[in-house]
C-alpha positions as CSV (number, residue, x, y, z in Angstrom):
1,X,-25.9,-0.2,29.8
2,X,-26.4,2.0,26.8
3,X,-26.1,-0.6,24.1
4,X,-25.6,1.7,21.3
5,X,-22.6,3.5,22.8
6,X,-20.9,0.5,24.4
7,X,-17.5,-0.4,23.0
8,X,-15.2,-3.2,23.9
9,X,-17.2,-4.1,26.8
10,X,-17.3,-0.5,28.1
11,X,-20.4,1.5,28.7
12,X,-20.9,4.7,26.9
13,X,-20.2,6.7,30.1
14,X,-17.1,4.8,30.8
15,X,-15.8,5.4,27.4
16,X,-16.6,9.1,27.6
17,X,-14.6,9.3,31.0
18,X,-11.8,7.4,29.3
19,X,-11.6,9.8,26.4
20,X,-11.9,12.7,28.6
21,X,-8.9,11.6,30.5
22,X,-7.0,10.9,27.4
23,X,-7.7,14.4,26.1
24,X,-6.5,15.8,29.5
25,X,-3.4,13.8,29.3
26,X,-2.7,15.2,25.9
27,X,-3.3,18.8,27.1
28,X,-0.9,18.1,30.0
29,X,1.9,17.3,27.7
30,X,1.8,20.7,25.8
31,X,4.4,23.1,26.6
32,X,3.1,25.4,29.5
33,X,3.7,28.6,27.6
34,X,1.0,27.3,25.1
35,X,-1.5,26.7,28.0
36,X,-1.8,30.1,29.5
37,X,-1.5,33.9,28.3
38,X,-1.2,37.0,30.2
39,X,-4.7,37.9,31.6
40,X,-4.3,41.5,30.4
41,X,-3.4,40.5,26.8
42,X,-5.9,41.9,24.3
43,X,-8.1,39.5,22.5
44,X,-6.8,38.9,19.0
45,X,-7.0,36.2,16.3
46,X,-3.9,33.9,16.9
47,X,-1.5,33.1,14.2
48,X,-2.4,29.9,12.5
49,X,-1.1,26.8,14.4
50,X,-1.1,23.3,12.9
51,X,-1.5,21.7,16.3
52,X,-5.1,23.2,16.3
53,X,-6.1,20.9,13.4
54,X,-8.7,18.4,14.5
55,X,-6.8,15.5,13.1
56,X,-3.6,16.5,14.8
57,X,-5.4,16.7,18.1
58,X,-6.8,13.2,17.5
59,X,-3.2,12.0,16.8
60,X,-2.1,13.5,20.1
61,X,-4.8,11.6,22.0
62,X,-3.8,8.3,20.2
63,X,-0.3,8.9,21.2
64,X,-1.2,9.7,24.8
65,X,-3.1,6.5,24.9
66,X,-0.3,4.4,23.7
67,X,2.1,6.1,26.1
68,X,-0.3,5.3,29.1
69,X,-0.1,1.6,27.9
70,X,3.7,1.6,27.3
71,X,3.3,1.0,23.5
72,X,6.2,2.2,21.4
73,X,5.3,3.9,18.2
74,X,5.6,1.0,15.6
75,X,6.2,3.4,12.6
76,X,9.4,5.0,11.3
77,X,11.7,2.4,12.9
78,X,15.0,2.7,11.4
79,X,16.5,-0.6,10.0
80,X,20.2,-0.9,10.4
81,X,20.8,-2.4,6.9
82,X,19.2,-4.4,4.1
83,X,15.7,-5.6,5.2
84,X,15.2,-9.1,3.9
85,X,13.4,-11.9,5.7
86,X,15.2,-10.9,8.6
87,X,16.6,-7.3,9.7
88,X,18.2,-5.5,12.4
89,X,16.6,-2.6,14.2
90,X,18.5,-0.7,16.9
91,X,21.2,-3.4,16.8
92,X,18.8,-6.3,17.5
93,X,17.7,-9.0,15.1
94,X,14.1,-9.5,14.0
95,X,12.1,-11.8,11.7
96,X,10.9,-9.1,9.1
97,X,7.5,-9.3,7.5
98,X,7.4,-5.6,6.8
99,X,9.2,-5.3,3.4
100,X,7.8,-5.8,-0.1
101,X,11.0,-7.2,-1.4
102,X,8.8,-10.0,-2.8
103,X,11.5,-11.9,-4.7
104,X,14.5,-10.9,-2.7
105,X,15.9,-8.8,-5.5
106,X,17.0,-5.7,-3.3
107,X,20.5,-6.4,-2.7
108,X,20.9,-8.9,-5.4
109,X,24.5,-8.6,-6.7
110,X,23.2,-8.0,-10.4
111,X,20.9,-5.4,-9.2
112,X,23.5,-3.6,-7.0
113,X,26.2,-3.7,-9.8
114,X,23.6,-2.2,-12.3
115,X,22.9,0.7,-10.1
116,X,26.5,1.3,-9.3
117,X,27.4,1.3,-13.0
118,X,24.6,3.7,-13.7
119,X,25.9,6.2,-11.2
120,X,29.4,5.9,-12.5
121,X,28.0,6.7,-16.1
122,X,25.2,9.2,-15.5
123,X,25.6,10.4,-11.9
124,X,23.0,10.3,-9.1
125,X,20.4,12.4,-11.1
126,X,19.5,13.3,-14.5
127,X,19.2,16.9,-13.3
128,X,16.1,17.8,-15.5
129,X,12.7,16.7,-16.7
130,X,13.1,14.1,-19.4
131,X,11.1,16.5,-21.8
132,X,13.9,19.2,-21.4
133,X,17.3,17.5,-21.0
134,X,16.7,14.6,-18.6
135,X,16.5,11.8,-21.0
136,X,19.0,9.0,-20.8
137,X,19.2,5.6,-22.7
138,X,18.4,3.7,-19.5
139,X,14.9,5.1,-19.4
140,X,14.2,3.7,-22.9
141,X,15.6,0.4,-22.0
142,X,13.6,0.1,-18.9
143,X,10.5,1.1,-20.6
144,X,10.9,-1.4,-23.5
145,X,11.3,-4.2,-20.9
146,X,8.3,-3.2,-19.1
147,X,6.1,-3.2,-22.1
148,X,7.4,-6.6,-23.1
149,X,6.7,-8.2,-19.7
150,X,3.1,-6.7,-19.8
151,X,2.7,-7.6,-23.5
152,X,2.0,-4.1,-24.4
153,X,3.3,-1.7,-27.3
154,X,5.0,0.8,-24.9
155,X,5.4,2.0,-21.4
156,X,6.3,5.2,-19.6
157,X,7.9,5.5,-16.2
158,X,7.4,8.2,-13.4
159,X,9.3,9.0,-10.3
160,X,6.6,8.1,-7.9
161,X,4.2,5.2,-7.8
162,X,1.5,7.2,-6.1
163,X,2.0,10.1,-8.4
164,X,1.7,7.7,-11.4
165,X,-1.8,6.9,-10.6
166,X,-2.7,10.6,-9.6
167,X,-1.3,12.1,-12.7
168,X,-2.4,9.4,-15.3
169,X,-6.0,9.5,-14.1
170,X,-6.1,13.2,-13.7
171,X,-4.7,13.5,-17.2
172,X,-7.2,11.1,-18.9
173,X,-10.4,11.9,-17.1
174,X,-12.4,15.1,-16.8
175,X,-15.7,16.7,-15.6
176,X,-17.8,15.0,-18.2
177,X,-16.5,11.4,-17.4
178,X,-17.1,8.8,-14.8
179,X,-14.6,6.7,-12.7
180,X,-15.6,3.5,-11.0
181,X,-13.2,1.9,-8.6
182,X,-13.1,-0.9,-6.2
183,X,-14.1,-0.2,-2.5
184,X,-10.7,-1.4,-1.4
185,X,-8.6,0.6,-4.1
186,X,-5.4,2.2,-3.2
187,X,-5.5,5.8,-2.0
188,X,-3.5,6.9,-5.3
189,X,-6.4,5.9,-7.4
190,X,-9.0,7.6,-5.2
191,X,-6.9,10.9,-5.2
192,X,-6.5,10.8,-8.9
193,X,-10.3,10.3,-9.4
194,X,-10.9,13.2,-7.0
195,X,-8.5,15.6,-8.7
196,X,-9.7,14.7,-12.1
197,X,-13.0,16.4,-11.6
198,X,-14.8,13.4,-13.0
199,X,-17.9,11.8,-11.4
200,X,-16.8,9.0,-9.3
201,X,-18.3,5.8,-7.7
202,X,-16.9,3.0,-5.6
203,X,-18.2,-0.5,-6.1
204,X,-18.3,-3.4,-3.7
205,X,-15.0,-5.3,-3.5
206,X,-14.6,-7.4,-6.7
207,X,-18.2,-7.0,-7.6
208,X,-18.1,-6.9,-11.5
209,X,-22.0,-7.5,-11.6
210,X,-22.6,-4.3,-9.7
211,X,-20.2,-2.4,-12.2
212,X,-22.2,-3.9,-15.0
213,X,-25.6,-2.9,-13.4
214,X,-24.4,0.7,-12.8
215,X,-23.1,1.1,-16.4
216,X,-26.4,-0.2,-17.6
217,X,-28.2,2.5,-16.0
218,X,-25.8,5.5,-16.4
219,X,-23.2,4.9,-19.1
220,X,-25.1,7.2,-21.7
221,X,-24.7,10.2,-19.3
222,X,-20.9,10.4,-19.6
223,X,-18.3,10.8,-22.4
224,X,-15.6,8.5,-21.1
225,X,-15.8,5.8,-18.3
226,X,-12.7,4.4,-16.6
227,X,-12.9,1.2,-14.3
228,X,-10.0,0.7,-11.9
229,X,-9.1,-2.6,-10.1
230,X,-6.0,-3.9,-8.4
231,X,-4.1,-7.0,-9.7
232,X,-3.4,-8.0,-6.0
233,X,-5.0,-6.0,-3.3
234,X,-2.4,-4.6,-1.0
235,X,-4.5,-4.8,2.4
236,X,-6.2,-8.0,1.8
237,X,-4.1,-10.1,-0.5
238,X,-6.9,-11.2,-3.0
239,X,-7.5,-10.4,-6.6
240,X,-10.3,-9.7,-9.0
241,X,-11.9,-12.0,-11.6
242,X,-10.2,-10.0,-14.5
243,X,-12.0,-11.8,-17.4
244,X,-15.3,-10.7,-16.0
245,X,-14.1,-7.0,-15.7
246,X,-12.7,-7.1,-19.3
247,X,-16.2,-8.5,-20.4
248,X,-18.1,-5.7,-18.6
249,X,-15.8,-2.9,-19.9
250,X,-16.0,-4.1,-23.4
251,X,-19.8,-4.3,-23.4
252,X,-20.1,-0.6,-22.1
253,X,-17.3,1.0,-24.1
254,X,-15.3,1.8,-21.0
255,X,-11.5,1.9,-20.3
256,X,-10.1,-0.7,-17.8
257,X,-7.0,0.1,-15.7
258,X,-5.2,-2.6,-13.6
259,X,-3.0,-1.5,-10.7
260,X,-0.2,-4.2,-10.8
261,X,1.8,-2.7,-7.9
262,X,1.7,-5.7,-5.7
263,X,1.1,-8.4,-8.4
264,X,4.1,-8.0,-10.7
265,X,6.6,-10.7,-9.6
266,X,3.8,-12.3,-7.5
267,X,1.0,-13.5,-9.8
268,X,1.5,-15.9,-12.5
269,X,4.0,-18.9,-13.1
270,X,6.9,-16.4,-14.0
271,X,5.6,-13.4,-12.1
272,X,4.3,-11.5,-15.2
273,X,1.1,-10.4,-13.2
274,X,-2.6,-11.3,-13.2
275,X,-2.8,-11.5,-17.0
276,X,-0.5,-14.4,-17.0
277,X,-2.2,-16.0,-13.9
278,X,-5.7,-15.8,-15.3
279,X,-5.0,-16.2,-19.2
280,X,-6.1,-12.6,-20.1
281,X,-4.9,-11.1,-23.4
282,X,-2.9,-8.1,-22.2
283,X,-4.3,-6.1,-25.2
284,X,-7.8,-6.3,-23.8
285,X,-6.8,-4.0,-20.9
286,X,-6.3,-0.3,-21.9
287,X,-4.1,0.8,-19.0
288,X,-1.6,-1.4,-17.0
289,X,0.0,0.5,-14.0
290,X,2.8,-0.7,-11.7
291,X,5.4,0.4,-9.3
292,X,9.1,0.1,-9.3
293,X,9.5,-0.3,-5.5
294,X,8.1,-3.6,-4.8
295,X,9.5,-6.6,-6.8
296,X,11.7,-4.3,-9.0
297,X,13.6,-3.0,-5.9
298,X,13.8,0.6,-7.1
299,X,11.4,3.6,-6.7
300,X,8.8,5.0,-9.0
301,X,6.0,4.0,-11.1
302,X,5.0,3.1,-14.7
303,X,2.1,2.8,-17.2
304,X,2.1,0.2,-19.9
305,X,-0.3,0.2,-22.7
306,X,-0.6,1.4,-26.4
307,X,2.0,3.5,-28.0
308,X,-0.6,6.3,-28.3
309,X,-1.4,6.3,-24.5
310,X,2.3,6.5,-23.5
311,X,3.1,9.2,-26.0
312,X,0.1,11.2,-24.8
313,X,1.2,10.9,-21.2
314,X,4.7,11.8,-21.9
315,X,3.5,15.3,-23.4
316,X,0.3,15.9,-21.2
317,X,0.6,14.3,-17.6
318,X,1.9,16.9,-15.3
319,X,3.6,14.3,-13.2
320,X,5.8,13.5,-16.0
321,X,6.3,16.8,-17.9
322,X,6.9,18.9,-14.9
323,X,9.0,16.3,-12.9
324,X,12.7,15.4,-13.1
325,X,13.4,12.2,-14.8
326,X,13.8,8.9,-13.0
327,X,17.1,8.6,-11.3
328,X,19.7,6.4,-13.3
329,X,20.4,4.1,-10.5
330,X,16.8,3.4,-9.8
331,X,16.0,2.8,-13.5
332,X,19.0,0.5,-13.7
333,X,18.1,-1.4,-10.5
334,X,14.4,-1.8,-11.9
335,X,15.6,-3.1,-15.2
336,X,18.1,-5.4,-13.6
337,X,15.4,-6.8,-11.1
338,X,13.1,-7.4,-14.1
339,X,15.9,-9.5,-15.8
340,X,16.7,-11.5,-12.8
341,X,13.0,-12.3,-12.3
342,X,12.7,-13.4,-15.8
343,X,16.0,-15.5,-15.6
344,X,15.1,-17.1,-12.3
345,X,11.4,-18.2,-12.3
346,X,12.2,-20.4,-9.2
347,X,11.9,-17.2,-7.1
348,X,8.3,-16.9,-7.9
349,X,7.7,-20.5,-7.2
350,X,9.3,-20.2,-3.8
351,X,7.1,-17.1,-3.0
352,X,4.0,-19.0,-3.9
353,X,5.1,-22.0,-1.5
354,X,5.7,-19.5,1.2
355,X,2.5,-17.6,1.0
356,X,0.6,-20.9,1.0
357,X,2.5,-22.1,4.0
358,X,1.9,-18.8,6.0
359,X,-2.0,-18.8,5.3
360,X,-2.3,-22.6,6.0
361,X,-0.3,-22.3,9.4
362,X,-2.0,-19.1,10.3
363,X,-5.6,-20.6,9.8
364,X,-4.6,-23.7,11.5
365,X,-3.7,-21.5,14.6
366,X,-7.1,-19.9,14.7
367,X,-5.9,-16.6,13.0
368,X,-8.1,-14.6,10.8
369,X,-6.4,-14.1,7.4
370,X,-9.5,-12.6,5.9
371,X,-9.7,-12.7,2.0
372,X,-6.0,-13.5,1.5
373,X,-5.3,-16.0,-1.2
374,X,-1.8,-16.8,0.1
375,X,0.3,-14.9,-2.3
376,X,2.4,-11.9,-0.9
377,X,0.1,-10.2,1.3
378,X,-1.5,-11.8,4.3
379,X,-3.6,-9.8,6.9
380,X,-4.1,-11.1,10.5
381,X,-7.3,-9.3,11.4
382,X,-7.8,-8.6,15.1
383,X,-10.6,-6.2,15.4
384,X,-10.3,-2.7,16.7
385,X,-7.2,-0.5,16.1
386,X,-6.1,-0.5,19.8
387,X,-5.8,-4.2,19.8
388,X,-3.9,-4.3,16.5
389,X,-1.4,-1.6,18.0
390,X,-1.0,-3.8,21.3
391,X,-0.4,-6.9,19.3
392,X,2.1,-5.3,17.0
393,X,4.1,-4.0,20.1
394,X,3.9,-7.4,21.8
395,X,5.2,-9.3,18.8
396,X,7.9,-6.8,18.2
397,X,9.1,-7.3,21.8
398,X,9.5,-11.1,20.9
399,X,11.6,-10.4,17.8
400,X,9.0,-10.2,15.1
401,X,8.5,-7.2,12.9
402,X,5.0,-6.9,11.4
403,X,3.3,-3.5,11.2
404,X,-0.5,-2.7,12.4
405,X,-2.9,-1.3,9.9
406,X,-5.4,0.8,11.6
407,X,-8.3,3.1,10.9
408,X,-8.9,5.1,8.6
409,X,-6.4,3.0,6.4
410,X,-9.1,0.1,6.9
411,X,-12.4,0.0,8.7
412,X,-12.1,0.1,12.5
413,X,-13.4,-3.4,12.9
414,X,-11.0,-4.8,10.3
415,X,-7.7,-3.5,12.1
416,X,-5.0,-5.9,11.4
417,X,-1.2,-6.8,11.3
418,X,-0.1,-7.1,7.7
419,X,2.4,-9.6,6.7
420,X,4.4,-9.3,3.5
421,X,5.7,-12.6,2.4
422,X,8.8,-13.0,0.3
423,X,10.6,-15.8,-1.6
424,X,13.4,-15.6,0.9
425,X,11.6,-16.2,4.1
426,X,12.4,-19.8,5.6
427,X,9.8,-22.2,6.6
428,X,11.1,-21.8,10.3
429,X,10.7,-18.0,10.1
430,X,7.1,-18.4,8.9
431,X,6.3,-20.9,11.5
432,X,7.8,-18.9,14.3
433,X,5.9,-15.7,13.1
434,X,2.6,-17.5,13.2
435,X,3.3,-19.1,16.6
436,X,4.3,-15.9,18.0
437,X,1.3,-14.0,16.6
438,X,-1.2,-16.6,17.7
439,X,0.2,-16.8,21.2
440,X,0.2,-13.0,21.8
441,X,-3.2,-12.4,20.3
442,X,-4.5,-15.3,22.6
443,X,-3.0,-13.4,25.7
444,X,-4.7,-10.1,24.6
445,X,-8.0,-11.8,24.2
446,X,-7.6,-13.5,27.6
447,X,-6.8,-10.3,29.3
448,X,-9.9,-8.7,27.8
449,X,-10.6,-5.6,25.9
450,X,-7.8,-3.2,25.3
451,X,-10.0,-0.4,26.2
452,X,-10.8,-2.0,29.5
453,X,-7.1,-2.4,30.2
454,X,-6.5,1.2,29.5
455,X,-9.4,2.3,31.5
456,X,-8.1,0.5,34.5
457,X,-4.8,2.3,34.2
């Protein structure tokens, strides 16, 4: 066997034959008109066709492989109603671990009533950018509440969480600057860094010592330096040692940005985030970023920090200046969610208990939960992308909705099912989810490599 090219127990030659068959299967699914042209047709450059993109071809190969194995597409499934600890998909009930409704506030009566009242007063849209004519009182109310929970002077909201990172980083940083971000950082940070034109470097996950070493060597070469970490990492469920990063950025005269998308409502006794959990002075971090779509059951993003920072972003950030203002119902829902979170800290307590239970049960069942610390995000790492897809399909057929995360979102050998834990999951739902996952993964492992199964078909 060619050791260098073996995969999943298959020889390189076997894999080549398999992939050739998949490509042929993909070709066979194309409309016949696209496969042949009149022999006498003159040679000419064809009009551009998106189906000729290499990534699209790879997508078709993957879908052909899934079809050959009878695996349904796990993505874009339509839920029939509110997705909580349970949900209905195509009329059938499922235990649901694919929602980051961490504190169960989406659908809370106070949140729903606030959103309805905002629509009655302002309509469904502010119909303009806030700079022009889209400013409403609810925007300022929400921003003051966000600043208060983060312990900062001010905050500014945006209509998209992803765009918040892109436009903030792109506005603050430029070609003479340096951005260092964690190897597991969210795509929005990486895209913002790329578009800024600044020099950019990734550092090993949570390795503040590496950042310190790099800046000791190169800090003098750049005007401004930005270090970006997440409060709770969305793929792995762990967090950084924030005091150490604060120390490093302070000694090297750098800015520190903390993405709290998945940590607001999750970390800390009352859900105020990683600064509450680790006893960090909020003023020691220049940029706090978060989203309105997780704990706050809305849609959009925000930046909290000094009054100077937020004022600057309101007049300079393209994602704010040239975008319509946040919809009134979304702003009202986020504000009401924040108020309920602060009034009912027992929701955070329940979330912590559920996260610990899931991790403990999973590890006892022999499941690999990776770096997860047992808060709101728990991966079950299974190996290659094919096995993750098969596992997701098998657990779904047993009434469990948990989505696969595959390459390139994570490294190929770290493909996984990702479980979002909420405060409203019951102990019975957690235990059943772990038992189903462990049993199905055992069956897949016993049957042998997914690729060998596919080759046999």
